[in-house]
N, C-alpha and C positions, 0 to 999 in steps of 0.2 A: 474789301478788293476790289478792282475794277475787272469787269468779267464782259467779254464780247461774243455775242451769238452770231454766228456768221449764218445767216439766213437771207433769203430773198423776200421774205414777206415778214412785217409785223404783226399782220392780222392773223398769221397761221396760228392753229390751236397751239402746237408744241410750244412755239417761239413766245407766245404770250403767256403760256403758264410759265416757261423758265424765268422769262422777266419778273413776273409775280413773285415766284418764289425767291430770287434772288434778292429782290428788294425789300421782300418781308425777312430776310437774314441780314438785312442791313449792308448790302453790297451795291455798288455802282454797276448798273445793268445798261449796255448799249448795243441796239442791234445794227448790225453791220451787213450791207447788202455786197458780200464778197465778191461777187461780179464786177462791183465798182471799184475794187480795190487794184491799185497798179502797184508791182513789184518793182523795187529801185534797188539794184546791188552795186554797192562800191566796195573797194577793196579792204577797208577796214570795218564795215558795217553792211547792216541789212537794215532796209526802211519800206515804208508803204506812202503811198499817199491814197487818200480818199475823196473822190470826187474832186481831184485834182490838188486836193492841201494835204500837207503832212499829217501824219495820224499818230498820236502817241501809242506806244506798246501798252496792252493790258496785261494784268497778274495772270489771266486765263482766258482760254476761249473755249467755246463750245460748238464744234462744228456741226451745221445743220446742211451737208452737201447734198443737192439734187443729183439723182443718177445720171442725168444728161450732162450735168456739169462737173462729173468727177475728175477730169484732168484739171481744169482749170482750179477747181476747189481745192483739191489735196495738194496743188502747187502754192496755193495761197496757206494753208496748214503748214506745209514744210516751211516756209519762208518764217512763219511765228515761231516756229519749232528752232528756226536759226537764230532767232532773236532770245531764245531761251525763255519762252511764253510756254505757260503749260497747258495742254490740250486735253478735253476730255476724250479724244480719239486721236490716235496716231495718224498721219499721213500714209503710212506704209499700210498701216492696217484697214485703212478706208480704200485704197487703191485695191489690196487683196480681196476684201469683202464684195466688191463690186464686180470682179471678173469671176463668174460662176466658175468656171473651167479651174482656174488658180485656188480659189477657195474649197473647191471640191479636192483638190490635189493634197493642198495643205492639211484637211481634215483627215483624208484617207492615210497621210503619213503619219498623223499623230492618233491613229486608231479610232477616229471620231466614225460611229456608224453612219453610211450614206447611202443614198439609193444607187444601185447600179448604173453606173453612167458611162456614155460611150463619146467619144468625138473625134471627127476623121475628115480629112479634105477631099477624099476621093469619092466622087458619086457612084463609081463602080462597086465601092464598099457596102451599099445601103442595105442589101440583104443580110450582109455579115452582122450590120450595125443592129438592125431591128433583131436578130436572133440572139446577140449578146445581151441585150437587155430585157430578153424574155417575152418581146411583144408579138404582133399587138396584142392590146394597146398600148402605145408607147408616148411618152411626154417629150416634146421637143420646146426647147428654150432658148431663146437669143442670149448670147452672154451678157449683154449688159441691159435686158428687160428689167423692169421693175414694176410693183403694185399690180402683179399678175397680167401686165402687158408683154407682149411677144412670147406668148407660152401657147401651145396647140396640143390639144389631146387628138391622136390619129388612132382609132378604133379598131380599123381594119387593115389588113397588109395592102391594099390598093391606097387606101387612105394614106397610109404611111409612106408609101413610096411617092406619091402624089405631092404631100407636103414636102418631104426632104428634097425632091426634085426642084421645088419652088423655091425652097431656101438656097440649095446651092447655084440655082440659076441667079439669084439677087445677089449672089457672093457673100451672105450675111454670114457670120459665126455662131455658131449654134451647138447646144448639147443635146444630145438624145438620150434619156431616162426611162427606168423601169416606171410602169403604171403600178401604184400601190393600192390595189382595188379595195381591200379591208378599211383603208382611211376613210372610204366612204363619201369623198368630199369635204373633209374636216381636215384641220390642222392645228397644232397647238402653237402660241407664240408665247415665249418665256422671255422675260425681261429681266437681262443681268446688270447688276451696277456692282463692279469692284469684286469680282467672283462670288457674287451670292445672288439667288433667285430672289428679285423683289415681287415679281408678281407674274401670274401666267392668266392665259385666257383660251377657250376653245372656240375657232372660229369655223363658222359653218357657212358652204357656199348657198346661193339660192338654187332653186328645184331645177335639176337638169345640169347645173354648171359645176364642173369638178375643180375650180379654183374656188379658193376659201378667203381671199383677199377681201378687206372691208371695203376697200375702195371700187371692187368689182360688184358690190351689192351684197357681200356677206354678210352675217350677224355674230357677235362674239356674247359668251358669257365665261364667269369665273370657272376656272376647274383647279381641283387639287393634284398635284403631280405625283406620279411614283416616284421613287428614292431613284431609280434607274434614270428616269426621264430628267431629273434635277441634275444628277450628275453628267447626263450626256449634253445638255444645254450648256452647262459650267466649262465642260471639256471642249466644246465648240468655240465659245467664245475666246479662252484662253489660248486656243490654237491659232486662231487669227489676231490674237493681239489686242483685243477689243475689252476695255474696261467698262464700257457702256454698250449694249449690245442688245438686239431682238434677235432670238435664235427661234426658226420655224422649224417645229418637229412633226414629222407623221407617225401615227401609230401603227406599227405593221405587226405581220405574223411573227416577225423575226425581233421584235423589240423597237424603239423608238430609233428613227432616221432622221438625220439634220438634212432638211429641204435648202436651207439658206441662211445666212447669217447677216443681218441689217446692221450697218454702222450708224445710221440715223433713224433709230426707230420711233415711229410714231408715239405721240402720249395719248393722244385723245381716245382711242378703244380701249388701251389698258386702264387707264384711269377710270372711266365710265365702269368697266366689267369688273376690277377689282375694289373699286371705290378708294384706292389707295393714293397719296400726294407722291407720284412718281418725280415728278419735277423737283420737289424738296429735296428727295433723296439725291438726285444728281448733284444739286448744289453742295448737298453735307459732303458728298464723295470729294467732289473738288477742294472744299475746305480741306478735309482731312490730307488729302493729297498735297495741298500745297503747305500744310502745317509739317509734314514730313519731309518735303522737299527744304524748307527753312531749316529745320534740326539737322538735316545732312551738312549744309553749310557753316553752321556754326563751328567755331573752332573748339577742340576739345582740350580741356585744361588737365594739365598732370598735376596730381596730388604728391607734395613732397612728405614721404615717409620716413 
């Protein structure tokens, strides 16, 4: 197969691992900077130009779309889909997972347990919002933040009011969520591929840091999930329509809560923590999906009896 990895950097760990895994399994692998792709729409077909030259469609793509490039990146994935190219992450699912409010609405609508979350446009509702999420403390998140950026913990009522006033003043879109104290600055990243748990790790924030993201200096170690944690993580990925996903869980007094679902989960932390070849499993999933897709296209012969 010819597989394109839509990534902004060939030297990124996840990108390199996927290229190596694909090559080992006998596939043609090519890294495409999706921001250098031009979409061409004609009456009878869809095309791409890459760095000004026509680009032949591959058999499959693996989107590694950065959060700040979601709009353009998802449009590129959608165009490949229009060309009947298989994608390991559907464009609609990428968009849904990147919008924190939309993803919370979808998961709650599918009975996936999530932290109590509030969203309001009127600054006059600050006191009501804080009360609804059981704070202070409260967690304030920008709708399109990633890797722990754009996340604030307000520990007192005055700090909460000041932070919310500041966000409203900047006309930023944000969520307010309950603070899960018993999580203790830890969360669980569960790696899902094709409806199965492939690996999981506990991430712990640095001293005094409530965010556990590895990009914020957190550390990770392998963890064995409970049956409920596995079920919740699988349910969350399914609700958002993601075959490959990183589901972030918080351990609360009322059971696991889904904090976020990542459509382009990094491989470095999970591979190092679990010692598993996650990249190889992703390529194997694509092979299986492509085989199923091919079988569906084959004509069914009727037997004369």
